[in-house]
C-alpha positions as CSV (number, residue, x, y, z in Angstrom):
1,M,14.1,67.3,-20.5
2,A,13.7,63.8,-19.0
3,K,15.4,62.9,-15.8
4,I,17.5,59.8,-16.1
5,I,17.8,57.6,-13.1
6,M,20.9,55.4,-13.0
7,F,20.4,52.0,-11.4
8,P,23.3,50.5,-9.6
9,S,25.1,47.8,-11.7
10,A,26.0,44.4,-10.4
11,N,29.5,45.5,-9.4
12,N,28.3,48.5,-7.4
13,R,25.7,46.9,-5.2
14,S,25.8,47.6,-1.5
15,V,26.0,45.1,1.3
16,A,22.3,45.7,2.0
17,G,21.4,43.9,-1.3
18,T,23.0,40.6,-0.2
19,P,20.7,37.9,1.3
20,P,21.0,37.3,5.1
21,V,23.3,34.5,6.4
22,A,20.3,32.4,7.6
23,V,18.9,32.2,4.0
24,N,22.3,31.1,2.8
25,L,22.5,28.4,5.5
26,V,19.0,27.1,4.6
27,L,19.9,27.0,0.9
28,R,23.1,25.2,1.6
29,F,21.3,22.7,3.8
30,V,18.6,22.1,1.2
31,N,21.3,21.6,-1.6
32,F,23.2,19.2,0.7
33,F,20.0,17.2,1.5
34,V,19.0,17.0,-2.2
35,A,22.5,15.9,-3.2
36,T,22.5,13.3,-0.5
37,V,19.2,11.9,-1.6
38,W,20.5,11.9,-5.2
39,V,23.6,9.9,-4.3
40,I,21.6,7.4,-2.3
41,T,19.1,7.1,-5.2
42,V,21.8,6.7,-7.8
43,L,23.7,4.1,-5.8
44,S,20.6,2.0,-5.3
45,W,19.1,2.7,-8.8
46,P,19.4,-0.8,-10.3
47,T,17.4,-2.2,-7.5
48,L,14.9,0.7,-7.3
49,R,14.3,0.5,-11.0
50,W,13.3,-3.2,-10.9
51,I,11.1,-2.7,-7.8
52,G,9.4,0.4,-9.3
53,A,8.7,-1.3,-12.6
54,F,7.3,-4.4,-10.8
55,T,5.1,-2.3,-8.6
56,V,3.8,-0.2,-11.5
57,T,3.1,-3.3,-13.5
58,L,1.2,-4.9,-10.6
59,Q,-0.9,-1.7,-10.1
60,G,-1.7,-1.7,-13.8
61,F,-2.9,-5.3,-13.7
62,R,-4.9,-4.6,-10.5
63,M,-6.5,-1.6,-12.2
64,L,-7.4,-3.7,-15.3
65,M,-8.9,-6.6,-13.2
66,L,-11.1,-4.4,-11.0
67,F,-12.0,-1.7,-13.5
68,S,-15.8,-2.4,-13.3
69,D,-16.1,-2.2,-9.5
70,K,-17.9,0.9,-8.3
71,G,-16.3,3.0,-5.7
72,V,-12.7,1.8,-6.4
73,F,-10.5,4.5,-7.9
74,L,-7.6,2.3,-9.0
75,D,-6.9,4.4,-12.1
76,W,-5.8,7.3,-9.9
77,I,-3.7,5.0,-7.8
78,F,-2.0,3.7,-10.9
79,I,-1.5,7.2,-12.3
80,G,0.1,8.2,-8.9
81,Y,2.5,5.2,-9.0
82,F,3.4,5.7,-12.6
83,S,4.0,9.5,-12.1
84,G,6.2,8.7,-9.1
85,Y,8.2,6.2,-11.2
86,V,8.6,8.6,-14.1
87,A,9.6,11.4,-11.7
88,L,12.3,9.1,-10.1
89,H,13.6,8.3,-13.6
90,Y,13.7,12.0,-14.4
91,F,15.5,12.8,-11.1
92,V,18.2,10.2,-11.7
93,A,18.7,10.9,-15.4
94,T,18.8,14.7,-15.5
95,Y,19.6,16.1,-12.1
96,R,23.3,16.3,-11.1
97,P,24.4,18.2,-8.0
98,A,27.0,21.0,-8.5
99,K,29.6,19.0,-6.5
100,F,29.4,16.1,-9.1
101,S,29.2,18.1,-12.3
102,R,32.1,17.8,-14.7
């Protein structure tokens, strides 16, 4: 016959299975920091959107004008600016802290 080992359910877990208090404090601090950055970003989003679009456009024109120079890697600089702009759009559009969820 096989020996069946019963694993503890979620309701029967002991205190030893809970994370330490320091980890909870760090996670709460990180969540608070990200929520604060999100609020500041959302409040200044109309201005940031225009500045970001203008900067990415200027980097694109700079890349196109100096594409034939050797030793200048403006394509990677443009890709970095564009990726940062897209990440900022994604952060504002999809992320919502738990305190602000409906």
